[in-house]
N, C-alpha and C positions, 0 to 999 in steps of 0.2 A: 503410547507411541513415544519412542525415544528420539533423540535429536537426529540420529543417523537416518531413521525411517522418515522423519519430517523433511530432512534435506532431500531424500530420494523422491518423495512425493512432490515437493516444491519444484524439483528439476523436471519431473514429468509434466507438471502443470505448465511450466515455462515453455517446454518443448511443444506442447499442444497449443499454447498461445501463439507461438511463432508460426505454427502450421496454419492456424486460423488467420493470422495476419497476412500470410502469403496468399491465402484464398480470397482475401479482401473482406473477411468477416471481422471487422474491427470491434464490434460490440462484444462478441464472444472472446476475442483476444484480450480486451480490457478486463473482462470478468475473470478469466483464467489467471491473468497477471495478478489481480487483486487477491484471488484465492491463494496463489503461490506465496505472495508476500505475507498473507495472514498465517499460513502454515509455517513458513520458514522463520518469521520474526515474531512468533507467538510470545516468547519470553519478553522481548523488547516492548511489544504492544501492551502487555500486562504491566510492565514497569511504568510506562507512560500513563496508563489509566490510573495507576496508584499514585501519580503525582511527580514523576521524575521529569522535571522541567528541563534539566540539562539535556537529557536524551531526546526529548521532544524538540528542543532547539537545534540539535544536531540534524535531525531529519528535516526540519523546516528549512535550515540553511542548505541542505543537500538539494532541495528543489531548484536551486539556482546554480548548481554546479555546472561546469563546462562539459563534464562527462555525461553523455546522454543516458548511459545505463544507471548512473547514480541518481540523476534527475527522475527517471522513470520509476525506479525503486522507491524513492522518497515520496513521490506523488501517489504511488499505489498505497504506500503505508498510511499516508495522511487520509486517503479515501477510506481505507479500512477503519481507521480511528473515527472518522466522522460518521460512519454508519453504526458505530457502537454506542448504545444508549448510556452506558456507564461513563464513557468519555464525554458525551454531550452534557451530562449532568454537571460535570466539573468545568468543562471548557466552553460551553455554549456561548457565554457572553463574549468570548474571544474569537470564535470561529463561526462561520455560517456556510451553508451549502450553496454552491453556485453551480448552475448547469454547465455541462461540458461544452455546450455549443457556444460559439463566439457571438457576441452581440454586434449588430450592424449599426 
């Protein structure tokens, strides 16, 4: 699959995530968003897994951006990374999985 095809697939997944969100199906919307990020940013994800700390720091910093779209994208990418076994072998001492639910 070339980059143009991946971009089209990522766009279709984002559109479907938006539709799910409007229906109130937030779990499916999150899953589709993460799939979209995994498809669209496959190259960047591979670079981070191979040890590109600079690129990882860019996405970590984007999680706190004022732009909601950038924050959502960065958080989706971090979730994709945390679910990857190769990433966890390298970075597990630095990251840990926390449930999406807020603690009371």
